[in-house]
Every structure is written in structure tokens, then in C-alpha cells.
NUGU-881737 format. One line per 10 residues: number of its first residue (from 1); their letters; for each residue x, y, z negated of N, C-alpha, C. Coordinates in Angstrom, 3 decimals. Each point is the difference from the previous one (the first is absolute). Layout:
# residues N
NUM = a = X:Y:Z:X:Y:Z:X:Y:Z; ...
//
This chain:
# residues 314
1 = mnqqnhnqhq = 37.679:-7.169:-143.979:-1.188:-0.033:0.456:-0.460:0.828:1.463; 1.434:0.941:-0.513:-0.120:1.320:1.617:0.770:-0.545:1.071; 0.564:-1.006:-0.420:1.648:-0.953:0.561:-0.809:-0.903:0.976; -0.755:-0.538:-0.389:-0.599:-1.216:0.071:-1.062:0.214:1.166; -1.008:1.630:-0.403:-0.923:0.444:1.377:0.799:0.251:1.240; 1.445:0.944:-0.552:1.018:0.040:1.628:0.062:-1.124:0.621; 0.168:-1.196:-0.832:0.884:-1.148:1.004:-1.384:-0.413:0.453; -1.044:0.129:-0.169:-1.292:-0.202:0.594:-0.027:0.458:0.843; -0.035:1.437:-0.299:-0.344:0.794:1.355:0.736:-0.095:1.057; 1.257:0.041:-0.163:1.280:-0.553:0.913:-0.426:-1.476:0.940
11 = hqnhkhnhkq = -0.291:-0.686:-0.816:-0.244:-1.361:0.807:-1.653:0.221:0.723; -0.866:0.603:-0.543:-0.955:0.401:0.900:0.441:0.798:1.197; 0.554:1.118:0.312:0.399:0.504:1.029:0.850:-0.992:0.820; 1.208:-0.408:-0.712:0.460:-1.339:0.873:-0.935:-0.331:0.806; -1.145:-0.819:-0.241:-0.952:-0.837:0.417:-0.872:0.975:0.822; -0.123:1.057:-0.464:-0.866:0.567:1.508:0.991:0.509:0.867; 1.128:0.355:-0.126:1.345:0.401:0.993:-0.260:-1.357:0.983; 0.265:-1.191:-0.786:0.247:-1.134:0.868:-1.025:-0.312:1.071; -1.577:0.367:-0.517:-1.060:-0.440:0.565:-0.113:0.993:1.414; 0.512:1.302:-0.762:-0.208:0.964:1.413:1.071:-0.442:0.789
21 = dsnkhkeqpk = 1.188:-0.345:-0.172:0.699:-0.475:1.007:-0.661:-1.330:1.007; -0.558:-0.937:-0.789:-0.266:-1.174:0.641:-1.017:0.383:0.729; -0.989:1.176:-0.251:-1.679:0.273:0.886:1.151:0.709:1.447; 1.241:1.001:-0.613:0.486:0.849:1.076:-0.064:-1.108:1.238; 0.949:-0.912:-0.441:0.514:-1.345:0.707:-1.647:-0.341:1.054; -0.951:-1.084:-1.069:-0.994:0.484:1.081:-0.703:0.829:0.784; 0.136:1.053:-0.558:-0.581:1.320:0.858:0.672:-0.255:1.347; 0.796:-0.436:0.505:0.768:0.174:1.145:-0.934:-0.266:0.968; -0.374:-0.030:1.202:-0.673:-0.890:1.282:0.706:-0.567:0.293; -0.730:-1.340:-0.073:0.343:-1.375:0.120:0.682:0.417:1.672
31 = eqreannket = -0.215:0.723:0.825:1.115:-0.039:1.704:1.468:0.380:-1.060; -0.072:0.960:-0.709:1.552:0.055:-0.274:0.618:-0.487:-0.716; -0.786:-1.232:-0.915:0.966:-0.851:-1.046:0.443:-0.858:1.233; -1.100:-0.262:1.260:0.595:-1.144:1.023:0.800:0.711:0.848; 0.649:1.113:0.257:0.697:0.606:0.475:1.036:0.047:-0.596; 0.431:0.222:-1.382:0.693:-0.186:-0.696:0.888:-1.533:-0.081; -0.860:-0.960:-0.349:0.385:-1.020:-0.246:0.542:-0.554:1.810; -0.436:0.143:0.780:0.339:-0.123:1.526:1.385:0.624:0.139; -0.088:1.216:-0.353:1.765:0.677:0.140:0.996:-0.755:-0.625; -0.610:-0.780:-1.476:0.896:-0.595:-0.827:0.701:-0.692:0.460
41 = kqqsfpyvaf = -1.084:-0.582:1.065:0.026:-1.545:0.462:1.592:-0.138:1.016; -0.501:1.631:0.836:0.623:0.219:1.639:1.207:0.049:-0.136; 0.435:0.628:-1.921:1.193:0.171:-0.617:0.802:-1.090:-0.371; -0.801:-1.041:-0.185:0.969:-1.380:-0.403:0.299:-0.981:0.925; 0.054:0.259:1.329:0.298:-0.912:0.857:1.567:-0.367:0.034; 1.288:-1.413:-0.591:1.096:0.000:0.078:0.128:0.295:1.476; -0.144:-0.081:0.927:0.514:-0.187:1.596:-0.690:1.355:0.830; 0.923:0.402:0.418:-0.764:0.869:1.578:0.563:-1.033:1.038; -1.120:0.249:0.919:-0.248:-0.231:1.104:0.777:0.958:1.490; -0.111:-0.783:1.222:0.389:1.496:0.740:-0.750:-0.841:1.251
51 = vsfkaskkiy = -1.124:1.283:0.738:-0.680:-0.642:0.659:-0.471:1.223:1.599; 0.179:-0.882:0.619:-0.491:1.016:1.715:-1.390:-0.309:0.339; -0.632:0.905:0.591:-0.845:-0.469:0.928:0.247:0.068:1.445; -0.749:-1.001:0.656:-0.436:0.024:1.332:1.559:0.154:0.561; -0.185:1.433:0.870:1.617:-0.475:1.240:0.793:1.852:-0.718; -0.466:0.127:-1.580:0.244:0.873:-0.680:1.154:-0.057:-0.266; 0.829:0.991:-0.271:2.212:-0.361:-0.419:-0.358:0.435:-1.261; -1.002:0.650:-0.649:0.240:0.829:-1.356:-0.348:-1.399:-0.957; 0.292:-0.066:-0.869:0.290:-0.913:-1.293:-0.880:0.971:-1.357; -0.906:-1.061:-0.685:-0.560:0.471:-0.998:0.132:-1.318:-0.671
61 = tfgtdsidyk = -0.123:0.793:-1.656:0.316:-0.799:-1.363:-1.273:-0.353:-0.556; 0.000:-1.217:-0.578:-1.044:-0.836:-0.462:0.453:-1.096:-1.238; -0.863:0.352:-0.875:0.235:-0.761:-1.614:-0.102:-1.566:0.400; 0.250:-0.726:-0.544:0.240:-1.354:-0.436:0.232:-0.754:-0.723; -0.565:-1.143:-0.464:0.116:-1.282:-1.366:0.949:-0.682:1.011; 0.612:-0.032:0.690:0.232:-1.490:0.760:1.428:0.842:0.675; 0.816:-0.983:0.175:1.448:0.157:0.749:0.306:-0.889:1.085; -1.192:-0.579:0.170:0.016:-1.245:1.014:-0.174:0.737:1.624; -0.370:1.224:0.132:-0.225:0.106:1.331:1.230:0.363:1.166; -0.274:-0.348:0.884:1.463:0.177:0.577:-0.247:0.564:1.638
71 = vgdqviveti = 1.089:0.764:0.206:-0.340:0.683:1.421:-0.904:-0.807:1.156; -0.689:1.086:0.432:-0.455:-0.772:0.858:-1.543:-0.498:-0.559; -0.290:-0.416:-1.211:-0.885:-0.468:-0.354:-1.583:1.361:0.472; -0.471:-0.695:0.299:-1.911:0.898:0.078:-0.485:-0.108:-1.364; -0.366:1.675:-0.392:-0.768:-0.224:-1.119:-0.964:1.013:-0.104; -0.422:-0.275:-1.033:-1.950:0.956:-0.270:0.383:0.959:-1.238; 0.278:1.354:0.120:-0.125:1.036:-0.559:-0.976:0.744:-0.228; -0.190:0.523:-1.074:-0.983:1.226:-0.120:0.652:1.177:0.504; -0.425:0.989:0.755:0.283:1.239:-0.321:-1.221:0.982:0.188; 0.388:1.190:0.069:-0.984:1.026:-0.275:-1.357:-0.220:1.323
81 = rglevgeivk = 0.468:-0.437:0.426:-1.665:-0.637:1.562:-0.375:-0.952:-0.598; 0.594:-0.604:-0.515:-0.601:-1.671:-0.454:0.879:-1.071:-0.143; -0.478:-1.111:0.733:0.886:-1.354:0.005:0.560:-0.005:1.387; 1.444:-0.265:-0.010:0.322:-0.051:1.191:1.390:-1.199:0.235; 0.252:-0.256:1.111:1.108:-1.301:0.292:0.882:1.223:0.329; 1.850:-0.495:-0.620:0.787:0.947:0.430:1.348:-1.701:0.009; 0.930:0.608:0.127:1.260:-1.221:0.228:0.867:0.887:-1.104; 0.519:-1.381:-0.913:1.628:0.016:-0.380:0.898:0.692:0.524; 0.732:1.208:0.100:1.506:-0.030:0.747:0.715:0.426:-0.917; -0.087:-0.325:-1.229:1.307:-0.263:-0.808:0.341:-0.654:-0.935
91 = ecetyinhns = 0.925:-0.583:-0.979:-0.600:-1.172:-0.953:-0.167:1.022:-0.897; -0.854:-0.563:-1.472:-0.739:0.674:-0.476:0.951:0.306:-1.080; 0.164:1.222:-0.726:0.996:-0.101:-1.125:-0.306:0.560:-1.468; 0.258:-0.136:-0.922:-0.494:0.384:-1.276:-0.598:1.703:-0.162; -0.740:-0.303:-0.488:-0.824:1.442:-0.097:0.450:0.595:-1.630; 0.922:0.304:-0.197:0.691:1.137:-1.448:-0.401:1.652:-0.169; 0.039:0.591:1.185:-0.363:1.137:-0.420:-2.000:-0.390:-0.696; -0.090:-0.129:-0.869:-1.230:0.670:-0.778:-0.243:0.750:-0.236; 0.943:1.375:-0.127:-0.623:0.727:-0.721:0.178:1.309:0.797; -0.119:-0.151:1.523:0.023:0.867:1.078:-1.487:1.208:0.122
101 = gltlkpivrk = -0.939:-1.166:-0.198:-1.143:0.554:0.427:-0.481:-0.134:1.202; 0.424:-1.250:0.587:-0.055:-0.850:1.044:-1.202:-0.645:-0.164; -1.323:0.129:1.002:-0.760:-0.507:-0.003:0.072:-1.502:0.718; -0.567:-1.603:-0.168:0.670:-0.205:1.254:-1.551:-1.113:0.500; -0.425:-0.300:1.267:-1.012:-1.317:0.202:0.332:-0.705:-0.107; -0.742:-1.009:-0.122:-0.013:-1.497:-0.173:0.262:-0.757:1.197; 0.813:-1.019:0.042:-0.037:-0.777:1.256:-1.019:-1.125:-0.935; -1.144:-0.310:0.672:-1.229:-0.820:-0.132:0.822:-1.480:0.171; 0.617:-0.271:1.156:0.036:-1.699:-0.057:0.611:-0.001:1.681; 0.378:-1.115:0.549:0.840:-0.290:1.083:-1.246:-0.097:0.589
111 = akpkdiedve = 0.118:0.348:1.488:-1.197:0.053:1.141:0.048:-1.670:0.456; -1.252:-0.185:-0.026:-0.520:-1.210:0.496:-0.191:0.020:1.701; 0.052:-1.547:0.226:-0.441:0.016:1.782:-1.142:0.639:0.325; -1.075:-0.012:-1.063:-1.416:0.920:0.093:0.406:1.410:0.037; 0.825:0.585:-0.756:0.098:1.395:-0.022:0.746:0.376:1.337; 0.777:-0.849:0.430:0.809:0.263:1.115:-1.104:0.182:1.493; -1.008:-0.552:0.127:-1.063:-0.488:0.695:-0.869:1.159:0.183; -0.395:0.338:-1.603:-0.694:1.079:-0.322:0.364:1.217:0.845; 1.188:0.403:-0.384:1.165:1.414:0.815:-0.475:0.163:1.312; 0.337:-1.453:0.511:-0.296:-0.036:1.567:-1.114:0.413:0.339
121 = anakaakdam = -1.508:-0.652:-0.683:-1.036:0.404:0.319:-0.576:1.440:-0.256; 0.540:0.730:-1.152:-0.057:1.197:-0.117:0.251:0.951:0.830; 0.959:-0.455:0.752:1.184:0.817:1.042:-1.101:0.028:1.005; -1.034:-1.209:0.612:-0.631:0.210:0.813:-1.181:0.599:-0.265; -0.224:-0.301:-0.941:-1.617:0.911:-0.799:0.533:1.514:0.200; 1.256:0.601:-0.504:0.340:1.328:0.341:-0.106:0.298:1.251; 0.197:-0.670:0.435:0.426:0.240:1.465:-1.504:0.643:0.767; -1.030:-0.752:0.131:-1.465:0.075:-0.219:-0.542:1.650:-0.793; 0.521:-0.275:-1.198:-0.715:1.115:-0.816:0.698:1.474:0.568; 0.934:0.024:0.937:0.578:1.553:0.946:-1.060:0.216:0.415
131 = vvcdgyikkl = -0.186:-1.425:1.063:-1.214:0.584:0.654:-0.864:0.204:0.327; -0.612:-0.572:-1.101:-1.675:0.801:-1.334:0.838:1.227:-0.613; 0.684:-0.253:-0.600:0.350:1.977:-0.306:0.294:0.959:1.146; 0.503:-0.227:1.003:-0.330:0.790:1.103:-0.209:0.413:0.571; -1.216:-1.131:0.382:-1.923:0.286:0.536:-0.380:0.733:-0.934; 0.368:0.771:-1.630:-1.140:0.501:-0.896:0.824:1.289:0.135; 1.361:-0.072:0.142:0.578:1.220:0.002:-0.273:0.893:1.695; -0.432:-0.896:0.698:-0.373:0.951:1.250:-1.542:0.378:0.100; -0.749:-0.638:-1.263:-1.279:0.109:0.096:-0.039:1.372:-0.600; 0.741:-0.208:-1.192:-0.365:1.621:-0.747:1.377:1.184:0.749
141 = nldmklieae = 0.414:-0.412:0.863:0.853:1.008:0.669:1.145:0.506:-0.903; 0.762:-0.869:-0.805:1.238:0.539:-0.586:0.831:-0.092:0.538; 0.994:1.176:-0.411:1.261:-0.140:0.891:0.906:-0.240:-0.998; 0.213:-1.713:0.474:1.012:-0.959:-0.706:0.338:-0.636:0.734; 1.140:-0.951:-0.267:0.424:-0.695:1.023:0.329:-1.539:-0.836; -0.734:-0.986:-0.277:0.024:-1.105:-0.349:1.965:-0.719:0.142; 0.969:0.045:-0.402:1.334:-1.173:0.057:-0.265:-1.572:-0.799; -0.507:0.140:-1.124:0.156:-1.782:-0.470:-1.392:0.044:-0.580; -0.480:-1.376:-0.606:-0.759:-0.202:-1.017:0.766:-1.205:-0.643; -0.424:-0.390:-1.401:0.349:-1.060:-0.369:-0.801:-0.545:-1.427
151 = ytldrskiif = -0.155:-0.862:-0.122:-0.697:-0.551:-1.136:1.274:-0.694:-0.816; -0.703:0.108:-1.192:0.549:-0.564:-1.336:-0.071:-1.361:0.096; 0.715:-0.637:-1.111:-0.057:-1.544:0.193:-1.091:-0.528:0.080; -0.707:0.651:-0.934:-1.711:-0.635:-0.599:-1.139:0.564:0.810; 0.743:0.929:0.754:-1.321:0.809:1.060:-0.904:0.882:-1.122; 0.480:0.386:-0.804:-0.961:0.842:-1.087:0.348:1.484:0.444; 0.685:0.433:1.132:0.695:1.166:0.254:0.510:-0.284:1.362; -0.264:1.375:0.757:0.408:-0.109:1.248:0.945:1.269:0.226; 0.865:0.415:0.339:0.684:1.419:0.338:0.222:0.064:1.670; -0.820:1.534:0.157:0.264:-0.042:1.558:1.006:1.582:-0.613
161 = vyvadervdf = 0.943:-0.247:1.323:1.314:1.363:0.078:-0.432:0.328:1.216; 0.114:1.611:-0.025:-0.571:0.895:1.006:0.948:0.959:-0.014; -0.079:0.655:1.696:1.133:1.612:-0.450:-1.404:0.982:0.430; 0.616:1.181:-0.254:-0.758:1.004:0.348:0.548:1.268:-0.184; -0.530:1.102:0.886:1.027:1.340:-0.301:-0.583:0.802:-1.314; -1.487:-0.460:0.201:-0.523:1.071:-1.638:-0.355:-1.199:-0.807; -0.668:0.311:-1.238:-0.637:-0.759:-0.821:-1.601:-0.211:0.831; -0.170:-1.153:-0.085:-1.198:-0.317:0.185:-1.180:-0.697:-1.331; -1.395:0.975:0.096:-0.777:-0.495:-0.649:-0.603:-1.670:0.704; 0.756:-0.534:-0.946:-0.552:-1.870:0.820:-1.154:-0.103:-1.253
171 = rellkelaae = -0.665:0.116:-0.786:-1.386:-0.326:-1.165:-0.485:-0.738:0.614; -0.886:0.263:1.230:-0.770:-0.625:0.995:0.596:-1.216:0.337; 1.034:0.257:0.630:0.901:-1.371:0.457:0.067:-0.742:-1.321; 0.324:0.367:-1.165:0.105:-0.820:-0.710:-1.477:-1.005:-0.593; -0.924:0.318:0.408:-1.381:-0.243:-0.537:-0.140:-1.270:1.057; 0.185:0.863:1.372:-0.063:-1.097:0.572:0.945:-1.520:0.180; 0.859:0.078:-0.654:1.051:-0.721:-0.047:-0.344:-1.126:-0.915; -0.215:0.369:-1.164:-0.395:-0.716:-1.273:-1.307:-0.609:0.281; -0.684:0.897:0.916:-1.584:-1.482:0.153:0.300:-0.831:0.893; 1.267:0.152:0.981:0.554:-1.285:0.998:0.555:-0.760:-0.886
181 = fkcrielrqi = 0.835:0.355:-0.543:0.994:-1.048:-0.619:0.276:-0.482:-1.234; -1.535:0.876:-0.763:0.071:-0.467:-1.718:1.141:-0.403:-0.643; 0.811:0.864:0.159:1.169:0.077:-0.779:0.450:0.893:0.006; 1.179:0.977:-0.886:0.453:1.139:-0.223:0.860:0.572:1.467; -0.422:1.044:-0.058:0.720:0.430:1.299:1.324:1.239:-0.708; 1.301:0.140:0.716:0.657:0.863:-0.273:0.651:0.795:1.301; -0.032:1.502:0.361:0.130:0.139:1.289:1.106:1.121:-0.240; 1.536:-0.351:0.590:0.949:0.117:-0.282:0.678:0.729:0.923; 0.197:1.455:0.116:0.644:0.728:0.792:1.468:0.431:0.007; 0.375:-0.343:0.969:1.631:0.157:0.168:0.778:1.316:1.152
191 = gprnkskiig = 0.779:-0.253:-0.399:0.714:1.230:1.031:0.903:-0.909:1.133; 0.007:0.951:0.636:0.947:-0.700:1.841:1.524:-0.798:-0.186; 0.465:0.225:-1.297:1.123:-0.880:0.223:-0.497:-1.041:-0.703; -0.738:-0.606:-0.852:-0.981:-1.213:-0.412:-0.602:-0.147:1.092; -0.405:0.548:0.655:-0.862:-0.831:1.579:1.308:-0.554:0.766; 0.793:0.341:0.239:1.195:-0.203:0.510:0.401:-1.302:-0.611; 0.651:-0.102:-1.393:0.714:-1.047:-0.866:-1.131:-1.585:0.792; -1.616:0.195:-0.171:-1.119:-0.922:0.116:0.344:0.043:1.567; -0.104:0.758:0.907:0.203:-0.513:1.514:0.882:-0.605:0.678; 0.998:0.817:-0.765:1.234:-0.606:0.463:0.366:0.489:1.301
201 = glgmcgmetc = 0.990:-0.647:0.853:0.780:0.363:1.089:1.334:0.473:0.345; 0.851:0.428:0.860:1.163:-0.090:0.642:0.302:1.935:-0.246; 1.199:0.015:-0.692:0.470:1.481:-0.102:0.684:0.368:1.458; 0.543:1.328:-0.124:0.594:0.383:1.330:1.139:-0.554:-0.127; 1.113:-0.726:-0.698:0.853:-0.715:-0.237:0.030:-1.219:0.555; -1.085:-0.302:0.548:-0.774:-1.500:1.140:-0.258:-0.848:-1.780; 0.640:-0.094:-1.276:-0.256:-0.803:-1.046:-1.630:0.183:-0.776; -0.844:-1.032:-1.093:-1.089:0.253:0.000:0.600:1.573:-1.335; -1.577:0.170:-0.193:0.228:1.764:-0.308:0.143:-0.663:-1.540; 1.008:0.808:-0.828:0.482:-0.036:-1.381:-1.077:0.034:-1.218
211 = csrflndfdv = -1.350:0.683:0.641:-1.019:-0.236:-1.101:-0.443:-1.430:-0.322; -0.507:-0.852:1.480:-0.230:-1.159:-0.372:0.951:-1.016:-0.066; 1.240:0.420:0.073:0.822:-1.419:0.118:0.565:0.099:-1.410; 0.333:1.205:-0.871:0.520:-0.135:-1.424:-0.090:1.285:-0.908; -0.825:0.719:0.335:0.047:1.534:-0.672:-1.603:-0.704:-0.398; 0.048:0.658:-1.662:-0.711:0.127:-1.338:-0.915:0.843:-0.236; 0.890:1.178:0.078:-0.401:0.992:-0.571:0.828:1.014:1.002; -0.793:1.712:0.175:0.379:0.552:1.119:0.648:1.374:-0.556; 0.956:-0.051:0.586:0.873:1.276:-0.953:0.357:1.599:1.000; -0.467:1.010:-0.449:-0.266:1.021:0.302:0.660:0.437:1.492
221 = vsinmaknql = -0.006:0.102:0.849:0.629:0.173:1.322:-0.306:1.643:0.169; 1.421:1.023:0.503:-0.474:1.042:0.336:1.217:0.453:1.195; -0.710:1.208:0.561:1.094:-0.167:1.014:1.243:0.661:-0.052; 0.678:0.509:-0.864:1.007:0.207:-0.923:0.934:-1.295:0.401; -0.727:-1.174:-0.274:0.909:-1.112:0.171:0.957:-0.108:1.667; -1.149:0.674:0.455:0.580:-0.226:1.765:0.736:0.538:0.263; 0.118:1.804:-0.752:0.868:0.914:-0.104:1.413:-0.320:-0.322; 0.149:-0.816:-0.952:0.814:-0.388:-0.939:1.379:-1.050:1.016; -1.450:-0.742:0.684:0.655:-1.064:1.487:0.398:1.068:0.899; -0.372:0.849:0.445:0.151:0.828:0.845:-0.322:-0.531:1.609
231 = lalniqklsg = -1.623:-0.276:-0.451:-0.707:-0.291:1.040:-0.751:0.397:0.438; -0.355:-0.023:0.983:-1.318:1.276:1.437:-1.079:-0.541:-0.917; -0.656:1.612:-0.259:-1.398:-0.218:-0.905:-1.055:0.100:1.313; 0.312:-1.025:0.406:-1.289:-0.239:0.873:-0.950:-1.547:-0.671; -0.783:0.837:-1.050:-1.208:-0.629:-1.113:-0.349:-1.712:0.785; -0.359:0.392:1.583:-0.768:-1.078:1.031:1.068:-1.172:-0.285; 0.974:0.075:0.125:1.276:-1.041:-0.554:0.323:-0.182:-0.991; 0.258:0.895:-1.105:0.138:-0.336:-1.407:-1.242:-0.565:-0.489; -1.297:-0.623:0.870:-1.161:-0.122:-1.044:-0.119:-1.554:0.372; -0.411:-0.843:-0.811:-0.397:-1.392:0.156:-1.012:-0.326:0.528
241 = qcgklmcclk = -0.265:-1.216:-0.103:-1.689:0.037:0.820:-1.008:-0.033:-0.935; 0.219:0.896:-1.613:-0.887:-0.035:-0.787:-0.578:2.085:0.228; 0.988:0.390:0.961:-0.299:1.048:0.065:1.218:1.284:-0.921; 0.576:-0.724:-0.699:0.726:0.650:-1.201:1.471:-0.149:0.306; 0.508:0.904:-0.665:1.727:0.080:0.136:0.466:-1.662:-0.274; 0.917:-0.480:0.958:0.441:-1.647:-0.127:0.407:0.048:-1.865; -0.157:-0.663:-0.703:0.725:-1.002:-1.403:1.705:0.216:0.447; 0.238:-0.296:1.329:1.467:-0.637:0.275:0.785:1.201:-0.119; -0.299:1.428:0.068:0.496:0.859:-0.158:0.759:0.202:-1.335; -0.635:-0.516:-1.178:0.158:0.250:-1.132:1.451:-0.882:-0.365
251 = yedhqykklr = -0.308:-1.134:0.695:1.347:-1.060:-0.511:1.243:0.828:-0.289; 0.804:0.382:1.000:0.799:0.930:0.082:0.252:1.426:-0.157; -0.845:0.351:-0.558:0.020:1.616:-0.417:0.766:0.250:-1.260; 0.430:-1.482:-1.030:1.247:1.097:-0.836:0.741:-0.067:0.186; 0.491:-0.919:1.018:1.633:-0.292:0.567:0.038:1.196:0.992; -0.658:0.436:0.838:-0.126:1.443:0.964:0.815:0.976:-0.925; -1.100:0.498:-0.957:-0.033:0.738:-0.921:1.359:-0.005:-0.656; 0.908:-1.437:-0.494:1.184:-0.108:-0.509:0.979:0.648:0.659; 0.002:-0.535:1.768:0.609:0.210:1.067:-0.098:1.107:-0.152; -0.608:1.207:0.691:-0.457:1.497:0.222:0.643:0.794:-1.426
261 = eglprlnsqi = 0.351:-0.642:-1.284:0.614:1.181:-1.152:0.935:0.830:0.630; -0.463:1.019:-0.325:1.462:1.225:0.160:0.125:0.138:1.801; -0.486:-0.524:0.664:-0.045:0.426:1.783:-1.142:1.140:-0.102; 0.434:1.075:1.093:-0.967:1.120:0.107:-1.174:-0.596:1.036; -1.032:0.684:0.019:-1.272:-0.345:0.481:0.431:0.104:1.375; -1.013:-0.372:1.005:-0.344:0.162:1.395:0.253:1.555:0.420; 0.675:0.616:0.771:0.231:1.225:0.410:0.215:0.961:-0.929; 0.840:-0.826:-0.982:0.974:0.968:-0.303:1.345:0.890:0.572; 0.097:1.267:-0.104:1.681:0.487:0.722:1.190:-0.704:-0.876; 0.609:-0.299:0.814:1.639:-0.334:-0.752:0.928:0.589:1.117
271 = eykgqryrit = 0.992:-0.015:-0.755:1.291:0.699:0.519:0.870:-1.426:0.504; 0.374:0.098:0.977:0.837:-1.355:0.423:1.412:0.436:0.850; 1.568:0.015:-0.310:0.783:0.538:1.029:0.122:1.508:0.478; -0.586:0.939:-1.033:-0.572:1.679:0.285:-1.226:-0.014:0.564; -0.875:-0.668:0.608:-1.287:-0.358:1.070:-0.550:-0.203:-1.207; -1.332:1.091:-0.092:-1.520:-0.535:-0.082:-0.545:-0.982:0.291; -0.627:-0.965:-0.591:-0.711:-0.954:0.553:-1.310:-0.403:-0.280; -1.051:-0.669:0.322:-1.344:-0.027:-0.358:-0.102:-1.943:-0.218; -0.274:-0.287:-1.234:-0.042:-1.657:-0.155:-1.387:-0.385:0.684; -0.291:-0.578:0.999:-0.957:-0.451:1.055:-0.053:-1.546:-0.276
281 = glnvllqqak = 0.788:-0.849:-1.022:-0.156:-1.089:0.061:0.783:-0.464:-1.350; -0.692:-1.446:-0.287:0.589:-0.320:-1.071:-0.291:-1.556:0.447; 1.227:-0.706:-0.590:-0.165:-1.570:0.112:0.461:-0.764:-1.216; -0.297:0.279:-1.019:0.278:-0.767:-1.454:0.590:-1.208:-0.266; -0.795:-0.865:1.269:0.498:-1.574:-0.334:1.876:0.343:0.921; -0.143:0.386:0.884:1.586:0.634:0.353:0.520:0.451:-0.137; -0.597:0.875:-0.805:0.804:1.115:-1.101:0.773:1.033:1.486; -1.037:0.502:0.741:0.276:0.679:1.302:-0.974:1.105:0.342; 0.563:1.278:-0.103:-1.279:1.336:-0.153:0.716:0.444:1.960; -1.038:0.690:0.497:0.143:0.782:0.998:-0.220:1.100:-0.154
291 = ienkedvqfl = 1.279:0.937:0.306:-0.739:1.141:-0.085:0.492:0.852:1.220; -0.624:1.356:0.778:-0.084:0.604:0.922:-0.237:1.148:-0.107; 0.379:0.685:1.171:0.134:1.229:-0.383:0.308:0.767:1.994; -0.585:1.167:0.569:-0.547:0.176:0.928:1.280:-0.426:1.241; 1.219:0.013:-0.582:1.135:-0.419:0.991:0.590:-1.672:0.019; -0.324:-0.753:-1.596:0.201:-1.190:-0.040:-0.946:-0.885:-1.075; 0.123:-1.596:0.536:-0.507:-0.812:-0.791:0.897:-0.702:-0.430; 0.028:-0.742:-1.259:1.210:-0.476:-0.343:-1.208:-1.639:-1.079; 0.939:-1.090:0.386:-0.434:-1.039:-1.474:1.110:-0.122:-1.018; -0.171:0.393:-0.988:1.214:-0.702:-1.031:-0.432:-0.575:-1.094
301 = sfkelwpeid = 0.945:-0.149:-0.900:-0.214:-1.099:-0.943:-0.485:1.074:-1.049; -0.744:-0.860:-1.205:-0.036:0.728:-1.077:1.214:0.789:-0.758; 0.795:-1.164:-0.085:1.578:0.123:-0.308:0.201:1.383:0.234; 0.364:-0.086:1.245:0.783:1.440:0.865:-0.405:1.315:-0.622; -1.805:0.060:-0.014:-0.635:1.263:-0.161:0.181:-0.179:-1.463; -0.463:-0.690:-0.556:0.317:0.103:-1.609:0.487:-0.580:-0.821; 1.712:0.126:-0.217:0.835:-0.907:-0.632:-0.019:-0.022:-1.375; -0.575:1.310:-0.211:0.132:0.114:-1.754:-1.092:-1.336:-0.794; -1.239:-0.517:1.017:-1.147:-0.427:-0.514:0.486:-1.807:0.187; 0.251:-0.893:-0.908:-0.100:-1.733:-0.072:-0.491:-0.485:0.585
311 = ftkr = -0.110:-0.618:1.307:-0.782:-0.968:0.524:0.107:-1.494:-0.346; 1.066:-0.164:-0.386:0.202:-1.223:-0.340:-0.725:-0.733:-0.573; -0.906:0.375:-0.864:-1.159:-1.013:-1.383:-1.405:0.206:0.923; 0.385:0.611:1.434:-1.725:-0.303:0.423:-0.032:-0.741:1.266
//
């Protein structure tokens, strides 16, 4: 009898625990359950597509159930900003990295002629919106400069891009714009380098600026890079149209560091043929040094000055 009561008690506990688990699942907020289902769906894409937007060279990845997308196809994709039109820039691949934690947004469908028409219409409407927004900025006397405006495909949102020296309190501006355009408004502040990327132009080399031609991310550029390349420290000449140090200073920095390994610094004192000289110039590309004292100036090869250093691999 005791054993029977014990078994019945266990059975009741099991039912009670099962009921608690069931209630716990039901108690989850609806939004949380939908988010979990959506996340599961996002991770179940069999293929990954490579998409670029407008004139940008940056490539983004999106999930897709179809491998029929070809390079050059215009597609509608879901981004954090909303629905946008992008272009397939690389053949789709099988998505095998399911356990990476990567969350992919989906490709909704191929773009239709109507979508392309909407993009063109949105571009014209965005230009008009810029004029309106600029008027409100002047009216509210805000210290900010508009760079561009862009609608999402369905016009549910408009993004205004601006530059400013300091933080701007644009709460009143948001109210005015929301009442004017009857859609969501995003005001995005960017730095001087991003501004140059959008506007474009020619560098002092005569070519289109690197930022607008191919750069997607901006690395840190320091004055030490100019010192490594033995350039005259004239900030005006070393700066691009954004007012910051030119991005191209970084391109050869690693190579110059390698070429200068083991060499003394400029203005160092050395002894050559029994006389004291000061190093006043180094040409690491020609492997030539300029040394001088009060009586003499000479241009000598690195091999002659520092025969113990192996320059063959530089």
C-alpha cells in the first residue's frame, strides 16, 4: 500500500512538473517567441548571397532559399533600415556555417521593373526632402550641414545624413520633419572622412580619392607613418580633402618599417674613415644615405656604411 501511494505521488509530481514547464513556455512574451522563431528561420537558409548597394564596393551577405540569383541581378533585401534594392555581385554559395552565431537577413525577392521605378522616384523625392529639411535647420538655427537624404524602398523611413562639429539637439527638428513627411525619420551624423567618401573628388595624386573609389573602412592614420617614410612634416600637404591625414600614408607604412630595420635614426652620429659624420638623409628605396660634417658631404650606399646588415631581402 505504501509503495502504491509512493508511485501515485511520483506520478502526480511528474504531471505537476510537466504542467509547470508547459505554463513556463506559455508565459513567454509573444514578441520573444516570435523573435526565437524568426532567429531559427534566419539560421536555416541553405544558401548565402552576396549583395552590394548603390555605388558602394562593400559586400553584404544575405540568406536565401534559392540559388537562382545571378551576378548583376537586382534584388529586394531586408536590412536594419528596412527594404532596400541591392545588386548580386558574386555567385551564391551553400551556407554551411550554421553554428557560427551569424544572423542573416533574408533576400525577399528579385526586383521588379516597378521597384526600379520606385528607386528612381525615391531618389528625386529625397532631393526635395533635403531642401525641406535644410529649411527647418535654418529656421531652428542648428549648427549642422546636410550631406544627403535617402528613402527606403517602401518610403516608410527617410534617412538624413549630416556633419556637425559637436553634438546637435535635433528633437525639435525631428518633430517638424515627422509632421512634414509622415514617416519614420533617422538623422545620422558622420565624420569628415565619410563626408569625403560621399561627396568624392580628386586627390593630390590626380586620381579619384581612395575613400570614394574603393575604401569601405577607415584605418587609423598617424603622423608616425609620415615619419617612417621620411616625409616633410607639413600637415597641410599630408592632409586630404577631409582635413585628416591621407589614407594612402598607411599603404606603404609596413614596407618602410621593414626597410628601415636596424638603421640608425636621422641626425645620428657615425664614424666613417676616421671622421665623425651626422646622418642628414636616408633614401630607403635607393638604399642610400647622406652624411655630412663641417668639412664634407657624402652620399654613400647602405652596404658601404653598414656591411654587417643583410639588405638583399629588403
